[in-house]
C-alpha positions, 0 to 999 in steps of 0.5 A, spaced: 793 360 483 800 358 487 804 364 491 811 363 492 814 366 498 821 366 500 823 367 508 828 371 511 829 371 518 834 376 521 833 374 528 831 368 532 824 367 530 818 362 530 818 363 522 821 356 521 815 353 526 810 357 522 812 354 515 813 347 517 807 347 522 802 352 519 804 353 512 804 346 510 796 346 510 795 352 506 795 349 499 795 356 496 802 358 498 809 355 497 816 356 500 821 357 495 826 359 500 829 360 507 835 364 507 839 365 514 842 372 512 840 378 507 846 377 503 844 370 502 838 372 500 840 376 495 845 371 492 839 366 491 832 370 490 833 371 483 833 364 481 828 362 487 823 367 483 818 369 489 812 372 489 812 375 496 818 375 501 817 375 508 823 379 512 822 377 520 826 382 524 826 385 531 824 392 529 825 394 522 831 399 521 835 402 515 839 396 514 832 392 513 829 397 509 836 397 505 835 390 504 828 391 502 831 396 496 836 391 494 831 386 493 826 390 489 832 392 484 833 385 484 826 383 483 821 389 481 815 385 482 816 382 488 812 384 495 815 385 501 812 384 508 816 385 514 814 381 520 816 385 527 817 383 534 816 391 535 809 394 533 807 401 535 805 407 531 811 410 529 814 403 527 807 402 522 808 409 519 815 408 518 815 401 514 809 404 510 812 411 508 818 406 506 814 402 501 813 395 504 807 392 502 805 388 508 806 388 516 805 383 521 806 384 528 809 377 531 805 376 537 799 376 533 795 370 530 798 365 526 793 366 520 794 373 520 801 372 516 797 368 511 791 373 510 797 378 509 800 374 504 794 374 500 792 381 501 798 384 498 798 379 492 791 381 491 793 389 490 792 391 497 796 393 503 797 387 508 796 389 515 795 385 521 789 387 526 794 389 531 797 394 526 791 396 523 788 398 529 794 402 531 794 405 524 787 407 525 787 410 532 793 414 530 790 417 524 784 419 527 788 422 533 792 427 528 786 428 524 782 430 531 788 435 531 787 438 524 779 438 524 779 445 528 783 448 523 780 445 517 773 448 518 776 454 521 773 452 528 775 456 535 778 452 540 771 452 544 767 450 538 772 444 537 771 442 544 764 443 544 763 438 537 767 433 541 763 433 546 757 432 542 760 427 538 761 423 546 753 424 546 753 430 551 747 434 552 747 442 551 746 442 559 752 437 560 757 441 556 755 447 559 756 444 566 763 441 564 765 447 561 762 452 566 758 456 561 751 457 560 747 453 556 745 459 552 752 460 550 753 453 548 747 454 544 751 460 540 757 456 539 753 451 536 750 455 532 756 458 529 759 452 528 754 449 524 754 455 519 762 453 519 761 446 517 755 448 513 750 443 517 743 444 520 743 440 526 747 436 531 747 430 528 750 432 521 755 436 525 758 430 528 757 426 522 761 431 518 767 431 523 767 424 524 767 423 516 773 428 516 777 424 522 776 417 520 775 418 512 
């Protein structure tokens, strides 16, 4: 099945290059329109009937999200992909929360835009490798902060299970925290009860599954 895409380069970009020198060899994706501004696109998109609209920006802002919402009102079934020169945790979380279907970092590999288009058409979230990694790490960092409260661990117990996950032995943890090995064992016994596990491996797996699930 052929996917019809519309391109809206709102900044100076290599999107034209990608189209003429890259998409030309992709048989399942065709360009049904390239527009120089948001207003130009809004006037002509309905007639072009794209499946996917790629909006190229420096960094997604309120005006870009407003354009996206107006496009969605015009074409309720269309998929929106932002291609951005800026890529960090806040930008990625922002576009996801706004309902964007895909996000591509402009400095990434050219083929990732094609992959993203195919992903959103398959009903998946389209993220390039850079943004997916940043989102994974950001989510993991937040979940690491949350897991102590989730499992009811003390600060010390959370420290110890983190060190266990890093591969430290009881003796090494005792040395790092300047406590006795026996104290480490007591903390571990308590945190195993709270995590409802029987040993170190199960504890590590349970915390890892919570943080990265």
